[in-house]
FIKOLZA-1660 file (N, C-alpha, C; in steps of 0.1 Angstrom, whole numbers, plus 5000, padded with zeros to 4 digits):
% residues 73
   i   px   py   pz ch aa at
   1 6732 0833 6839  A  X  N
   1 6739 0827 6833  A  X CA
   1 6737 0811 6829  A  X  C
   2 6723 0813 6833  A  X  N
   2 6723 0799 6826  A  X CA
   2 6721 0807 6810  A  X  C
   3 6726 0795 6803  A  X  N
   3 6723 0796 6787  A  X CA
   3 6738 0802 6778  A  X  C
   4 6738 0807 6791  A  X  N
   4 6757 0814 6780  A  X CA
   4 6767 0807 6791  A  X  C
   5 6774 0796 6776  A  X  N
   5 6788 0792 6777  A  X CA
   5 6800 0797 6776  A  X  C
   6 6808 0795 6788  A  X  N
   6 6820 0798 6791  A  X CA
   6 6826 0792 6785  A  X  C
   7 6841 0801 6780  A  X  N
   7 6849 0792 6771  A  X CA
   7 6860 0802 6782  A  X  C
   8 6869 0788 6777  A  X  N
   8 6887 0793 6783  A  X CA
   8 6890 0803 6776  A  X  C
   9 6902 0810 6785  A  X  N
   9 6914 0818 6775  A  X CA
   9 6914 0808 6769  A  X  C
  10 6925 0812 6756  A  X  N
  10 6929 0804 6751  A  X CA
  10 6952 0806 6754  A  X  C
  11 6957 0795 6756  A  X  N
  11 6968 0792 6763  A  X CA
  11 6977 0799 6753  A  X  C
  12 6988 0808 6756  A  X  N
  12 7000 0808 6747  A  X CA
  12 7016 0809 6752  A  X  C
  13 7025 0805 6746  A  X  N
  13 7032 0802 6756  A  X CA
  13 7047 0815 6747  A  X  C
  14 7057 0815 6749  A  X  N
  14 7069 0820 6745  A  X CA
  14 7080 0818 6735  A  X  C
  15 7081 0812 6729  A  X  N
  15 7096 0799 6725  A  X CA
  15 7112 0815 6723  A  X  C
  16 7115 0811 6726  A  X  N
  16 7127 0820 6725  A  X CA
  16 7141 0809 6724  A  X  C
  17 7144 0824 6709  A  X  N
  17 7155 0810 6705  A  X CA
  17 7162 0820 6698  A  X  C
  18 7176 0817 6688  A  X  N
  18 7185 0824 6685  A  X CA
  18 7181 0832 6672  A  X  C
  19 7168 0826 6673  A  X  N
  19 7161 0843 6657  A  X CA
  19 7148 0849 6662  A  X  C
  20 7147 0845 6678  A  X  N
  20 7139 0858 6677  A  X CA
  20 7127 0848 6690  A  X  C
  21 7122 0853 6690  A  X  N
  21 7105 0849 6701  A  X CA
  21 7095 0847 6691  A  X  C
  22 7091 0836 6694  A  X  N
  22 7079 0827 6689  A  X CA
  22 7068 0829 6701  A  X  C
  23 7054 0838 6700  A  X  N
  23 7043 0828 6701  A  X CA
  23 7034 0821 6698  A  X  C
  24 7031 0810 6705  A  X  N
  24 7028 0799 6705  A  X CA
  24 7013 0799 6710  A  X  C
  25 7001 0793 6700  A  X  N
  25 6990 0792 6708  A  X CA
  25 6990 0780 6706  A  X  C
  26 6990 0773 6727  A  X  N
  26 6987 0759 6725  A  X CA
  26 6975 0749 6721  A  X  C
  27 6960 0761 6713  A  X  N
  27 6947 0760 6717  A  X CA
  27 6947 0756 6700  A  X  C
  28 6947 0767 6696  A  X  N
  28 6948 0765 6677  A  X CA
  28 6962 0755 6669  A  X  C
  29 6969 0758 6674  A  X  N
  29 6988 0756 6670  A  X CA
  29 6993 0765 6663  A  X  C
  30 6983 0774 6658  A  X  N
  30 6991 0788 6653  A  X CA
  30 7008 0792 6664  A  X  C
  31 7009 0804 6649  A  X  N
  31 7026 0812 6659  A  X CA
  31 7032 0819 6656  A  X  C
  32 7032 0832 6661  A  X  N
  32 7041 0843 6653  A  X CA
  32 7051 0846 6663  A  X  C
  33 7059 0854 6651  A  X  N
  33 7069 0859 6652  A  X CA
  33 7063 0867 6659  A  X  C
  34 7071 0877 6673  A  X  N
  34 7069 0884 6689  A  X CA
  34 7084 0895 6684  A  X  C
  35 7096 0892 6682  A  X  N
  35 7101 0899 6685  A  X CA
  35 7105 0906 6667  A  X  C
  36 7118 0918 6670  A  X  N
  36 7114 0924 6656  A  X CA
  36 7130 0924 6652  A  X  C
  37 7140 0911 6655  A  X  N
  37 7150 0913 6654  A  X CA
  37 7148 0908 6643  A  X  C
  38 7166 0918 6636  A  X  N
  38 7169 0917 6623  A  X CA
  38 7176 0902 6618  A  X  C
  39 7173 0903 6607  A  X  N
  39 7178 0883 6597  A  X CA
  39 7193 0886 6601  A  X  C
  40 7196 0875 6602  A  X  N
  40 7207 0869 6604  A  X CA
  40 7216 0877 6594  A  X  C
  41 7233 0885 6600  A  X  N
  41 7233 0891 6588  A  X CA
  41 7249 0884 6578  A  X  C
  42 7247 0889 6567  A  X  N
  42 7262 0877 6560  A  X CA
  42 7273 0890 6559  A  X  C
  43 7284 0878 6566  A  X  N
  43 7293 0884 6568  A  X CA
  43 7304 0886 6555  A  X  C
  44 7314 0892 6549  A  X  N
  44 7318 0895 6540  A  X CA
  44 7330 0880 6539  A  X  C
  45 7336 0877 6528  A  X  N
  45 7340 0868 6530  A  X CA
  45 7357 0876 6531  A  X  C
  46 7371 0865 6533  A  X  N
  46 7382 0868 6541  A  X CA
  46 7387 0872 6528  A  X  C
  47 7397 0883 6524  A  X  N
  47 7406 0884 6512  A  X CA
  47 7420 0878 6515  A  X  C
  48 7428 0876 6504  A  X  N
  48 7439 0864 6510  A  X CA
  48 7443 0874 6514  A  X  C
  49 7458 0870 6522  A  X  N
  49 7467 0877 6529  A  X CA
  49 7477 0887 6526  A  X  C
  50 7480 0880 6510  A  X  N
  50 7486 0885 6497  A  X CA
  50 7479 0899 6496  A  X  C
  51 7469 0899 6492  A  X  N
  51 7463 0912 6490  A  X CA
  51 7462 0921 6494  A  X  C
  52 7461 0917 6510  A  X  N
  52 7461 0930 6518  A  X CA
  52 7473 0938 6522  A  X  C
  53 7490 0925 6518  A  X  N
  53 7501 0930 6521  A  X CA
  53 7503 0946 6509  A  X  C
  54 7501 0937 6498  A  X  N
  54 7503 0941 6486  A  X CA
  54 7492 0959 6487  A  X  C
  55 7481 0957 6495  A  X  N
  55 7474 0971 6497  A  X CA
  55 7486 0981 6502  A  X  C
  56 7490 0972 6517  A  X  N
  56 7500 0981 6526  A  X CA
  56 7509 0984 6523  A  X  C
  57 7521 0977 6511  A  X  N
  57 7528 0981 6508  A  X CA
  57 7523 0993 6498  A  X  C
  58 7514 0995 6493  A  X  N
  58 7517 1000 6484  A  X CA
  58 7512 1019 6491  A  X  C
  59 7510 1010 6502  A  X  N
  59 7500 1024 6509  A  X CA
  59 7516 1032 6521  A  X  C
  60 7528 1018 6518  A  X  N
  60 7542 1030 6526  A  X CA
  60 7537 1027 6542  A  X  C
  61 7532 1016 6542  A  X  N
  61 7526 1008 6560  A  X CA
  61 7537 1001 6560  A  X  C
  62 7541 0993 6551  A  X  N
  62 7552 0976 6553  A  X CA
  62 7561 0985 6545  A  X  C
  63 7572 0981 6551  A  X  N
  63 7589 0982 6544  A  X CA
  63 7594 0969 6545  A  X  C
  64 7598 0967 6531  A  X  N
  64 7605 0947 6535  A  X CA
  64 7616 0950 6536  A  X  C
  65 7629 0957 6531  A  X  N
  65 7642 0957 6538  A  X CA
  65 7648 0963 6544  A  X  C
  66 7646 0961 6555  A  X  N
  66 7648 0966 6567  A  X CA
  66 7661 0959 6572  A  X  C
  67 7672 0964 6578  A  X  N
  67 7680 0953 6587  A  X CA
  67 7676 0957 6600  A  X  C
  68 7675 0950 6609  A  X  N
  68 7677 0946 6624  A  X CA
  68 7686 0943 6634  A  X  C
  69 7694 0954 6639  A  X  N
  69 7703 0953 6646  A  X CA
  69 7704 0943 6658  A  X  C
  70 7710 0935 6663  A  X  N
  70 7715 0930 6678  A  X CA
  70 7704 0933 6687  A  X  C
  71 7702 0931 6691  A  X  N
  71 7700 0940 6707  A  X CA
  71 7715 0935 6715  A  X  C
  72 7723 0925 6719  A  X  N
  72 7735 0924 6725  A  X CA
  72 7744 0933 6713  A  X  C
  73 7757 0934 6722  A  X  N
  73 7771 0936 6717  A  X CA
  73 7783 0929 6717  A  X  C
% end
């Protein structure tokens, strides 16, 4: 043991966030991404209601001129 220099193990911590898990080395300040979480999905923009209605109308799923009879007599 004389002449051998002892070295402490590096202290690493895991930081959890929405983006996944990040492993930080506190001894030298480095960080690396540990988890394989995919990047945030790109959401589609909403179509106007008129366009949806026109498509349903074209597919004959919506009937416009329907007369409703009252429930009471």
